[in-house]
C-alpha positions in Angstrom: 98.0 90.3 131.2 100.2 90.7 134.3 100.4 94.0 134.9 103.9 95.8 136.0 104.1 99.2 137.9 106.5 101.9 136.5 109.4 102.4 138.8 109.5 105.6 140.6 112.0 108.1 140.5 113.1 107.8 144.1 114.4 104.5 145.4 111.6 102.8 147.7 113.0 102.3 151.3 112.6 98.5 152.3 113.5 98.8 156.2 115.3 101.2 158.7 118.1 101.1 160.5 117.4 103.9 163.3 116.2 106.8 161.4 118.5 105.8 158.1 116.3 104.7 155.3 117.8 101.3 153.6 116.5 101.6 150.0 116.2 98.8 147.2 118.9 100.4 145.3 121.1 101.0 148.4 121.0 97.1 149.0 121.9 96.3 145.4 124.9 98.8 145.9 126.0 96.8 149.0 125.9 93.7 147.2 128.1 94.8 144.5 130.6 96.2 147.1 130.5 92.7 148.8 130.9 90.8 145.7 134.2 92.6 145.0 135.4 92.3 148.7 134.8 88.5 148.2 136.4 88.4 144.8 139.5 90.3 146.4 139.9 87.9 148.9 139.8 85.0 146.7 142.4 86.6 144.4 144.6 87.4 147.0 145.0 83.5 147.8 145.9 83.1 144.0 149.6 83.7 143.8 150.7 81.5 141.1 153.5 82.7 138.8 151.6 81.1 135.8 148.2 82.4 136.3 145.3 80.1 135.4 141.5 80.2 135.9 140.2 83.0 138.1 143.9 84.5 138.5 144.3 84.7 134.6 141.0 86.2 133.9 141.5 89.0 136.7 145.0 89.7 135.5 143.7 89.8 131.8 141.1 92.7 132.9 143.6 94.7 134.8 146.0 94.6 131.9 143.2 95.8 129.7 142.3 98.5 131.7 145.9 99.6 132.2 146.4 99.7 128.6 143.5 102.0 128.1 144.4 104.2 130.7 148.3 104.4 129.5 146.4 105.8 126.2 145.2 108.8 127.9 147.6 109.7 130.3 151.0 108.5 128.3 152.6 108.0 131.6 152.8 104.6 133.3 153.6 106.2 136.6 150.2 108.1 136.3 148.3 105.1 135.1 149.4 103.0 138.0 148.3 105.7 140.3 144.9 106.2 138.8 144.0 102.5 137.9 142.5 101.7 141.4 140.3 104.9 140.9 139.2 104.8 137.6 139.1 100.8 137.1 137.3 100.7 140.6 134.6 103.0 139.2 134.5 101.0 136.0 133.9 97.6 137.6 131.5 98.9 140.2 129.3 100.8 137.8 129.5 97.6 135.1 128.6 95.1 137.6 125.7 97.4 139.3 124.4 97.9 135.8 124.2 94.4 135.0 123.2 93.0 138.4 119.8 94.9 137.8 119.1 92.7 134.5 119.2 89.5 136.4 115.8 87.6 137.1 113.9 88.9 140.1 115.5 92.3 140.1 112.8 94.5 140.2 109.8 92.3 140.3 110.7 90.3 143.6 109.4 92.5 146.7 107.0 93.3 149.3 103.9 95.9 149.7 105.0 98.9 151.9 103.2 101.8 152.9 104.5 105.0 151.2 103.2 108.4 151.1 100.0 107.1 153.1 99.4 104.6 150.1 100.1 100.9 149.9 102.7 100.1 147.1 104.7 97.5 145.8 108.2 97.8 146.5 111.0 95.6 144.9 113.8 94.3 147.4 116.3 95.0 144.7 116.5 97.9 141.9 119.5 98.9 140.1 121.9 100.8 142.1 122.5 103.4 139.6 119.1 104.0 139.1 119.1 106.1 142.2 120.4 109.5 141.7 121.9 109.6 145.1 124.0 106.8 144.1 125.2 108.6 140.7 125.5 112.1 142.4 127.8 110.6 145.0 130.2 108.9 142.5 130.0 112.1 140.4 131.3 114.1 143.6 133.9 111.8 144.2 134.8 111.7 140.3 135.3 115.5 140.5 136.9 116.4 143.5 139.5 113.6 143.7 141.1 115.1 140.5 141.4 118.5 142.5 143.1 116.9 145.5 145.5 115.0 143.4 146.1 118.1 141.3 147.0 120.3 144.4 149.2 117.6 145.7 150.9 117.1 141.9 151.6 120.9 141.3 150.9 122.9 144.6 147.9 124.7 145.8 148.8 128.2 144.7 149.7 127.1 141.2 146.5 124.8 141.0 144.2 127.5 142.5 145.6 129.8 139.7 143.8 127.6 137.2 140.4 129.2 138.5 141.1 132.0 140.4 143.7 133.9 138.4 144.7 136.5 140.8 148.6 136.2 140.0 148.1 136.5 136.2 145.8 139.6 137.0 148.5 141.2 139.1 151.3 140.7 136.6 149.0 142.0 133.7 148.3 145.3 135.9 152.2 145.6 136.4 152.7 145.3 132.7 150.1 148.1 131.8 148.3 148.6 128.6 146.6 145.9 126.7 148.1 143.0 128.9 145.4 144.5 131.6 142.5 143.7 129.3 144.2 140.2 128.7 144.4 139.6 132.5 140.8 140.6 132.9 139.7 138.2 130.3 141.5 135.4 131.8 140.3 136.4 135.3 136.9 135.9 133.9 137.8 132.6 132.1 138.6 131.4 135.4 135.3 131.8 136.8 134.0 129.9 133.7 136.1 127.1 134.8 134.5 127.0 138.3 131.1 126.9 136.7 132.2 124.1 134.4 133.1 122.0 137.5 129.3 122.3 138.7 128.5 121.3 135.1 130.7 118.0 135.3 128.7 117.0 138.4 125.3 117.2 136.7 126.6 115.6 133.7 128.2 112.8 135.1 125.3 112.1 137.7 122.3 112.7 135.5 123.9 110.9 132.0 124.2 107.7 134.2 121.2 108.1 136.1 119.0 108.6 133.1 120.4 106.0 131.0 119.9 103.2 133.8 116.6 104.4 135.1 115.3 104.8 131.3 116.3 101.4 130.6 114.5 100.2 133.9 111.4 101.6 132.6 111.6 100.5 129.1 112.1 96.8 130.3 109.2 97.1 132.6 107.0 98.1 129.8 108.0 95.5 127.4 107.8 92.8 130.2 104.1 94.2 130.9 103.3 93.9 127.3 105.0 90.9 126.1 105.9 88.6 129.2 108.1 86.2 127.3 110.6 86.5 124.5 109.9 90.3 123.2 112.0 91.8 126.2 115.0 89.8 125.5 116.5 91.9 122.4 115.9 95.0 125.0 117.8 93.0 127.8 120.9 92.7 125.2 120.4 96.2 124.5 120.9 97.1 128.2 124.0 94.9 128.5 125.7 97.3 125.9 124.2 100.3 127.4 125.5 99.4 130.8 128.9 98.8 129.4 129.1 101.9 127.6 127.9 104.0 130.5 130.5 102.4 132.9 133.2 103.1 130.1 131.9 106.8 129.6 131.8 107.6 133.3 135.1 106.2 134.2 137.0 107.5 131.2 135.7 111.2 131.9 136.8 110.8 135.8 140.5 109.7 133.9 140.5 112.5 131.6 139.8 115.0 134.8 142.6 113.3 136.5 144.9 113.4 133.8 144.1 117.4 133.3 144.2 118.2 136.9 147.8 116.9 137.4 149.4 118.2 134.3 151.8 121.0 134.8 150.2 124.3 134.7 152.2 125.5 131.2 151.1 122.3 129.6 147.3 123.0 130.6 147.6 126.4 129.5 149.1 125.4 126.2 
């Protein structure tokens, strides 16, 4: 029986560029980016008024995603602004997840010295099986809505969603029960700041946990039954990869929509 090593939590470095370690997950993410760059260059040459082939497929995907974005924003102008962000995240995560299911991913590699021991390191691993990748996308998905929110409604109005000094000052001027209400709203603002940190944790660990767990599951099944039994689990991972890409991108879309909503709408 062929033995398969359980993949470690940390992506393995394949080689170094100066002091920068190039890991197998990072190589997979670069391949995903190169794929979309190549696809963009090919589609740039397709300018037929009646699309067909690759152009027809690409336009169909874009229209499908735009329709979903419209359902959340209810504003075509916002949808057109958010689609490159949300659609880019969705396609990158989906392609990276499905790329990790190709034959040879995780099984073709070489032996390297790691932590004083000789260990097998695959040349490619799913990009989202590296917490660094999912955390980087989570930081992007949480902070970009703040930037667009400030641009949409102004710095001070947007900051008042979190640090409600303006509301507290008005409550003190009114006096009475309004002071208590102002203090409560001031405390709620700090809870909003904590929720932003929770967004980073939930976005990054949800995607990382599901993809890494799927990688471990497929490795175990392949080790026990080399041939046909892992196939149902691979189909399951196709669905999981799609769902995780959809969940991540839709949550970012919700953050973008809420951040750019007028203050009175958010309060209402």
